[in-house]
N, C-alpha and C positions, 0 to 999 in steps of 0.2 A: 881650581874649580871646587872651592869648599862647599859652595851652595849645591853644586851638582852631586857631590858625595853625599850630602844630607838627603837630597831627593832620592838617590839610589837606595839609601838605607830605608827610607820611608816606603818606597815601592816594594822592597823585599818584605818589609813588615806586613803591609797590606796584602801581599801575595800569600803569606803564611796564614793570615786571617781568612783569606778566601778559601784555602784549602781546607781549613777546619769547618767553616760554615757549609762548604759543599759536601763534606763527609757527614756533618750533622744532618743535612737535608736528606741524604740517601738513608741514613739510619732511621730517621723519622718516617720516611715513606715506607720502609720495610715494616717497621712496627705499626704504621697505621693500617696496613692491610690486615695484619692479625687482629688488631683492635676492632676493625670494622666487622670482620667475621664473627667475632665473639658478640659484638653488639647486635647484629642482625640475627644471631642464633637465639639470643635471649628475648628479643622483642616480642615475638608471638605469645610466648608464656606470660610476660608482664602485661601485655594488652588484654589477653583473655581473662586473666584473674582480676584485672582492674574492671572489666565489664561485669564479671560475676558479682564482685563486692559492690559496685555502684548499683546494680539491680537489687541486691540485698538491701541497700540503704533506701531504696525507693519503695520496698515492700513493707507490709504490716506483719513483721515477724513475730512469733510467739514469744521470742526472747530478744531483748534489745541489748546488744554488746555495748560496753562503755564507748567503744570507738565510733558508734553510730548516734550517740546522743549529743545534741547541741546544748551549749550552755553559755551563760554570759562570759565574756572574755575579759580577764583581769591580767593574766600573764600568758606569754606566747613562747613557743619553742621553735627554734629554726635549726633544720639540718642543712648545712652548707658543704657543698662539694667543690673542691678546687683541686689544683695540681700541687705536686711537691716541688717542682722545678720551675724556673722561669724560661725565658727564651721562646715564648710562645705567643708573641704578639699582644693583642689587648684581650686575650681570652679570659683571664682572671679579673682584669680591670672592669670589663663590661659587666661581668657577673657582680662584682662588688658594688658597682653603681646601682644596679637593680636591687641589691640587698639594701643598700643605704636609703633609697627611696621608700622601700617598704617599712624599713625601721623607723624612718621619720614619720610615715603615716601612723605607725603604732604608737610612737611617742606622743603625737598630737592627741591621741585618744587616751593617753595615760596608762598605756599597757606596757608593762615590763617585759623584757625578753631574756631568754636563756638559750645558749647556743651549743650544738654538737657539730664539730667540724670534721671533715675528711680533707687531708692535704695540709702541708705546712704553710702554704700561701693563705689559706683561709684562717688557719690558727693565728697566724701573725697579724692578719688584718682585723680580726674582731678583738684581739688584744689591744691593738693600737686605738681602736675606737671606744675601748672601755666596756665592751660587752662581757657579760658573765658566760665564760665557757665552762660548761660542766663535764664535757667529754670530748675526746679527740682521738684520731688515729691518722697515721700518716705512713707513707712508704708501703702502700699496699701492692706496688709493682704494676707492670703492664697487663697482667692476667689476674685480677683480683678474684679471690674466692669469697663466697657469701658469709662464711664464718668470720672473715675479717671486718665485716661491716655491722655485725649484730651488736656489739658492745655499746658504741655511742648512741645508736638508735634506741636500744633497750633503756638506756639511761633517761632519755626523754619520755618514753612511753611509760615507764614506771612512775614518773612524776605526773604524767597525765592521768593515770589510773587512780593515783592518790589524791588527785584534785589540786595539785600545786600548779599545774599547767592546764590551760583551758583549750588550746588550739596549737598544732604543730604544722609548720610549713617546710617544704623542701625546696631548696634552690640549688640549681646546677647549670650546666651548659647542654643544650640540645644540638645533636649533629644533624645538620640539614643536608649538607654535601661537603666535599672537600674544601670548597672555597668559603663556605658559610657556616659559622657555628654562632648560636645565639643563646643568651641567658634564658633561663626557663624556671618558673616557679609554679608550685602547686600545693594544695592543702592536703596534708597527710591524714590528719584526724582533727575533728570528726570527718568520717568519710562523706564525701559529697554524693547526693543522689545522681543517678544517670539522667542527662538532659535528653531524654528520648520521648517523643510524643506518644510512641507505642506503649510506654510504660505508665501512661496517665491513669490507667485503671489499677485497682488494688489487687495484688496477687502476692504469693509467696512460694518458695521452694518447698518441697517435702524433705524434711531432715531426718536422716537416720545415722546413728542411733537417737540423737536428739539434737535439738537446735543449739543448745548451750555448747556442747562438745564440737560440733561442726564449725559453728561461727568462730569459737576461740581459735581453732586451728587455721581456718581460712583467712581470718583478718590479720593474724600474726604474719602468715605467709605473704599476704598482700603488702604489708608494710615493708617486710624484708626484701621482696621482689622489686618494689618501686624504688627503693633506696639503691639496691644492688644495680639495677638497670641504669640509675642516674650515675653511679660511679663507673660503670663499664662504658657508658656513653661519654662521660667526661674524658676517659683515657683516649677515645677515638678522636674527640675534639682536640685534646692536647697534641696528639701526634699530627693532625692535620694542620693545626695552627703553627706548630713548630716547623713542619716542612715548608709552609708558605712563608714563614718569617725568615728562615735560614736561606730560602731561594732569593728573597728580596735582599738579604744581607750579602749573598753571594754575587748578585747582580750589581748592587751598589759598590761593592769592592772592585769588581771589574771596571765599572765606570770611573772610580777613583784612580785606578792604575793608569787607565788611558789618559786621564787628565794630568796625573803626575809625570807620565811619559812624555807627554807634550811639552810640559814645562821644562823637563830635564832636556829635551832636544832643543829647546829655545835657548836655555842656559849654555848648553854646549856650543851651539852655533855662534851665540854672542862671544863666548870665549875664544873660539877659533878666529872669529872675525877681528877681535882685539889683538890677538897675537899676530895676525897677518899685518894689521895696521901698524904694530910696533916694529915689525921686521922691515916693512916698506919705509917707515919713517926713519928708522936707523940707517938703512942703505942710502936714503936721500941725503941724510946729514953727512955721510962720508963722501 
């Protein structure tokens, strides 16, 4: 039963793989809960500061911060947030497809791009397509700190303030629910005005001590919080996608084991039948 031995070896191999994917599924589920808690804890602050800044962009402030000023776009910056590891389904692939579509639109307009990446997958992708990567960071862990994300973002913001870049986009993954994660893109700077009919009239905040000092601080915090929220949300997306991918892999391994076991049983039955036929044939010959 040489064939039967090969099948048994393959069954054992698939069973070992199934044990690994089942363990990875449980680990991802555990990490996903922690990542979701962190994501939901940071969302209210990110949403509130985004509302404030979009209101400021709609107002006639006494001081216009550079992040609020629109200008003709000749060069664009992209902050791309991905995972460091694979085995998370099509999470990164879907985000990269969206990025490619946007980059194609920019190329059609003759706009050059520069990229700051979070995660080794984004770094590898943008290098492969020949994009200019000016800053990168990776291995921020499952509980990233805001200090870890400032460097790459600041590299693009400095170029924006110096007039070398005219617009900066952020692309990442949005956590909808455990089963659904979708690529998401927004414009970081210039800050877009709030799309609110109630803000159609002209108004402004009262700034103390002065508008310049307040806006410099608020707009910096806004950019940092938006990117930080994207990184935190991407971690939750990664864990959910990995949990689902590993569950599918475990289920597929189980189906393969059942199929191989059926083939093995047929081989064994055929071998037994052949041996019985040989014995009967030998006895008849005697």
